[in-house]
C-alpha positions in Angstrom: 75.2 10.0 133.8 72.7 12.1 131.9 74.0 14.5 129.2 71.4 16.8 127.7 71.6 18.1 124.2 69.8 21.1 122.8 70.2 21.4 119.0 68.4 23.3 116.3 68.9 25.6 113.3 70.4 29.1 113.7 68.1 31.6 115.4 65.7 28.8 116.6 66.0 29.8 120.3 68.5 27.2 121.6 70.2 29.5 124.0 67.0 30.8 125.6 65.7 27.3 126.0 69.0 26.1 127.5 69.0 28.9 130.1 65.4 28.0 131.0 66.1 24.3 131.4 69.5 24.7 133.1 68.1 27.1 135.7 65.6 24.5 136.8 68.1 21.6 136.6 71.3 23.0 138.1 72.8 22.9 134.7 76.1 23.8 133.0 75.8 25.0 129.4 78.5 23.7 127.1 78.9 25.3 123.7 78.4 23.0 120.7 78.6 25.7 117.9 81.8 25.9 115.9 81.7 29.6 115.4 80.9 30.4 119.0 84.2 28.8 120.1 86.0 31.8 118.7 86.6 35.1 120.6 86.6 37.3 117.6 82.9 37.8 116.7 80.8 37.2 119.8 77.9 39.4 118.6 77.9 38.2 115.0 78.0 34.6 116.1 75.2 35.2 118.7 77.2 34.1 121.7 75.4 34.5 125.1 76.0 37.9 126.6 77.6 38.4 130.0 74.2 39.2 131.6 72.8 36.0 130.1 75.6 34.0 131.6 75.3 35.4 135.1 73.4 32.7 136.9 74.5 29.6 134.9 78.1 28.4 134.1 78.8 28.6 130.4 81.8 26.9 128.9 83.7 26.6 125.5 82.5 30.0 124.4 85.2 32.3 123.0 88.0 29.9 123.9 89.9 30.1 120.5 91.8 33.0 119.0 90.8 34.0 115.4 93.9 32.4 113.9 93.4 29.0 115.5 91.8 26.0 114.1 89.8 23.2 115.8 88.8 19.8 114.6 85.7 17.9 115.7 88.0 15.6 117.6 89.5 18.7 119.4 86.0 19.8 120.4 84.9 16.4 121.6 88.0 16.2 123.8 87.2 19.6 125.3 83.5 18.9 125.7 84.2 15.6 127.4 86.3 17.4 130.0 83.5 19.9 130.6 80.9 17.1 130.9 82.9 15.3 133.5 83.6 18.5 135.3 79.9 19.3 135.4 79.0 15.8 136.7 81.7 16.1 139.4 80.2 19.4 140.6 76.7 17.8 140.7 75.5 19.7 137.7 73.6 18.5 134.6 75.6 19.2 131.4 73.7 20.9 128.5 75.4 20.8 125.1 73.9 23.6 123.1 74.6 24.5 119.5 73.9 24.0 115.8 77.0 22.2 114.7 75.6 18.7 114.0 79.0 17.3 113.2 80.1 18.0 116.8 77.1 16.4 118.3 77.3 13.3 116.1 81.0 12.9 116.9 80.3 13.1 120.6 77.3 10.7 120.6 78.4 8.2 118.0 82.2 8.5 118.1 84.9 9.5 115.7 87.3 7.7 113.4 90.9 8.6 114.4 92.1 11.4 112.2 95.7 12.7 111.7 96.9 16.2 112.4 97.6 18.1 109.2 100.9 19.9 109.0 100.7 23.6 108.3 102.7 23.3 105.1 100.3 20.6 103.7 97.3 22.8 104.5 98.9 25.8 102.8 99.8 23.7 99.7 96.2 22.4 99.3 94.7 25.8 99.8 96.9 27.3 97.0 95.6 24.8 94.4 92.5 25.2 92.2 89.5 23.3 93.5 89.1 21.4 90.2 92.7 20.1 90.5 92.0 18.9 94.1 88.8 17.1 93.0 90.6 15.4 90.1 93.3 14.2 92.6 90.6 12.8 94.8 89.0 11.0 91.8 92.3 9.4 91.1 93.6 8.5 94.6 90.4 8.4 96.7 87.5 7.5 94.5 85.1 6.7 97.4 85.5 10.2 98.8 85.2 11.8 95.4 82.0 9.9 94.7 80.6 11.1 98.1 81.6 14.7 97.8 80.3 17.4 95.4 83.0 18.9 93.3 82.0 22.3 94.6 82.2 21.4 98.3 85.4 23.4 98.9 86.0 22.7 102.6 85.3 18.9 102.4 87.3 18.4 99.2 90.3 20.3 100.7 90.0 18.3 103.9 90.1 15.0 102.0 93.1 16.0 99.9 94.9 17.3 103.1 94.5 13.9 104.7 95.6 12.1 101.6 98.8 14.2 101.1 99.7 14.3 104.8 99.4 10.5 105.4 99.4 8.8 102.0 96.2 7.1 103.1 92.8 8.1 101.6 90.3 9.7 103.9 87.8 6.9 103.1 90.2 4.4 104.7 90.6 6.6 107.8 86.8 6.8 108.1 86.5 3.0 107.8 88.4 2.6 111.1 85.9 1.8 114.0 84.6 4.8 115.8 86.0 5.8 119.1 83.6 7.1 121.7 84.8 9.3 124.5 82.6 7.6 127.2 80.1 4.7 127.4 78.9 5.9 130.8 76.9 8.8 129.4 73.2 8.7 128.6 72.1 11.3 126.0 68.8 13.1 126.1 68.4 15.1 122.9 66.0 18.1 122.5 65.6 19.4 119.0 64.1 22.8 118.0 62.4 23.3 114.7 60.3 26.4 114.3 58.2 26.9 111.2 60.1 28.1 108.3 58.4 31.5 108.1 59.0 32.1 111.8 62.7 31.2 111.5 63.1 33.5 108.5 61.6 36.5 110.3 63.8 35.9 113.4 66.9 35.7 111.2 66.4 39.3 109.9 65.3 40.7 113.2 68.4 39.2 114.8 70.7 40.7 112.2 69.3 44.2 113.0 69.8 43.6 116.7 73.4 42.5 116.1 74.2 45.7 114.3 72.7 47.8 117.1 74.8 45.8 119.6 78.1 46.6 117.8 78.6 43.9 115.2 80.3 46.3 112.8 83.0 47.1 115.4 84.0 43.5 115.8 83.9 42.9 112.1 86.3 45.9 111.6 88.6 44.6 114.4 88.9 41.2 112.7 89.2 42.7 109.2 92.1 44.9 110.4 93.9 41.8 111.8 93.5 40.0 108.4 94.8 43.1 106.6 97.8 43.2 108.9 98.6 39.5 108.3 97.8 38.6 111.9 94.9 36.3 111.0 94.8 34.2 107.7 92.2 35.3 105.2 90.9 31.8 105.2 90.7 31.3 108.9 87.6 29.3 110.0 86.1 32.2 111.8 85.8 34.2 108.5 83.0 32.0 107.4 80.7 33.2 110.2 77.5 34.4 108.6 77.7 38.0 107.5 81.4 38.6 108.1 82.5 38.6 104.4 79.6 40.9 103.4 80.0 43.4 106.3 83.7 43.5 105.6 82.9 44.6 102.1 80.7 47.3 103.5 83.7 48.6 105.5 85.8 48.6 102.3 83.0 50.5 100.5 82.4 47.6 98.1 78.8 47.0 99.1 75.9 48.8 100.7 74.8 47.9 104.2 71.3 46.9 103.0 72.8 44.6 100.3 75.1 43.0 102.9 72.2 42.4 105.3 70.1 40.9 102.5 72.9 38.6 101.4 73.6 37.6 105.0 69.9 36.7 105.5 69.9 34.6 102.3 73.1 32.8 103.3 71.7 32.1 106.8 68.4 30.9 105.5 70.2 28.5 103.2 72.3 27.2 106.1 69.3 26.7 108.3 67.7 24.6 105.5 70.7 22.3 105.6 70.6 22.2 109.4 66.9 21.2 109.3 67.6 18.5 106.7 70.5 17.1 108.8 68.3 17.0 112.0 65.6 15.1 110.2 68.0 12.4 108.9 70.9 12.3 111.2 69.6 12.7 114.8 67.0 11.0 116.8 65.2 13.4 119.2 63.9 12.5 122.6 62.0 15.8 122.6 61.1 17.6 119.4 59.9 21.1 120.0 58.4 23.5 117.4 60.2 26.5 119.0 
């Protein structure tokens, strides 16, 4: 069974290419972008619009509430279900997104990972980062050596696993990988526009998002955070631009400054994505744009 993957940096044109290919291939588009799994910021996370989804089935977009969390294993499980559903309907599944960790987990497999109790996660997030890293150095030296002391999310994750299970993350990761299916044949298409083209598209896209109503959805999520309905550290809050546009709403920053900082943040992220694609993924088709 063929499973097609379209992956590339933010703003590289993945969604447009997916629609073009899927239209000619009786395809189903399956989201492989972590932020686009949430329903809270569809404009800011560049989810396909309703008109763009009209002629092709799109799945795993906006399936999570803002206060929910999803691991790579959770996504793999949901994606596997959608892949099988597409095949059963005689459709070609197209996995589309920029979250390389998800694609790698699906194609190469995952080490089994424990669920983290809410109280453990809260405990870890209340501690200073330097304290967490020191704990890793003492109890999980391989993970500490692999992670930068400033890599907040990954350091917290390693400590969460350690405290929740008593077993270092490095030992969990040494367990043989588990693949969801050996019957799938992956065909990977990577997009990598020239740097200057990508940077221009990033700012143009930000302006288009504002015109489409991005500030309204930022305000809606910000209000839920202020009301205690959504945690301030919920995963969706790291969507590019949210923290800066929220500061605009609170009169702590100008809109122009927020847009510039968002563009810088997005450019830095696309640089990491391009590096990951070069070193972590073998492409069957490599396209410039």
